[in-house]
N, C-alpha and C positions, 0 to 999 in steps of 0.2 A: 719754723713753719708749723702751720697749724694741723690739727688732727685730721682735717678733711684732706689736705694734700698728701699727708702721710698714708692715709687709707688708699687714695688714688695711686700713689707710687706703689704701695704694696700690691695693689690689684694688678697694676701693669706688670710688675715682676712676676707675679704669681701666674699671670695669664701666659707667659712664655712657657712656664712649667707645665700648665694645664693643657695647652693646646698640643704639645708634643707627647702628652701622656707619660711624662717623665716620673721617676721614682721620687715621690715627695720626701721620703726620708733621707735620700741621697743628696737632694738639692737643698734641703733645709739648712744645713750649715752656711752655705753661701748666701742664700736668702737672708738669713739672720745676720750675717756679717754686713751685707750691703745696707740693710735697714738700720743696723747699729751705728754704721759710720755717719750717715746724714741725718738720722732721726732720733738718735740716742735711744733707740728701741731695744729694750733688753730682749735676750733670746726667747723667753717665755711669751712675751707680747708679739714678737715676730712670728713665732710658730703658730700662735693663735690667728693672726692676720692670714698666713699661708693656708692654714687648714680651712679657715672660713671661706676664703676665696676659692679653694678647690671644690667646695660643696655647694656654693650658691651660685645662682645666675647673676650676671653683672653686664652692664653696658659699658664695654671698653672705651667707646667714643665719648661718654659722659665723663669717664675718669680722665681721659686725655684732655678734654676741654677744661676740666678743673685744673689740671696741671698747667696747661697753657694759659689760663687766665691768671693763675697765681704767679707764673714766671714769665709773663709776656715780654718784658724788657730784659731779662735775665738769660741770655743766650749762653753763658758759661754753664749755669746750672741745668739748663735743657741739655747741653751736650754731655754733662756729667751723668744725667739720667740716661741717656742713650748708651753711654758707656757701661752703665750698670745693667742695662738690657742685654748689651753685647756680652758681658761676663756670664749672664744666665745662659744666652744662646751657646756660647763656647763651652759651656761646662759639660756638654753632652754632644752626641752626634748632631751635625749641622745638616739641615735639609734645605731645599730650594724654598719650602714654605716658611723656614725661618728667616730667609732673606726678604721674602715678601712682606712678612709681618714687621721686620725691622724698618723697612722703607715706609710702610704704612704709619708706623709710629713716628718716624722721622718727620714725615709730611704733616702729621697732625700737630706735633709739637712746634714746628717752625711756620705754621700758617698765620701767626700773630704779627 
């Protein structure tokens, strides 16, 4: 997978951390592990993605569209991304806001 989808998936995973105001240092190992599994992302690169996303403004819908376009016919990969989002959600206290965000992401990924 290309750098563009890697950044979009990293943004998606970091988004969950960001919206819940989670401890970035605590979440970084899981984030790095998930990015390493599918994107051969070394920990240094993954932490850079995470820190950049935490600081900058981004349009989640644009990143979801990039992922959706790249994986339009690959429902298994989309399910795997949802599983990763779920891992991030379950790594800390779960709120109703988390469930809403998960459903929004699922809808966007399977709109193709």
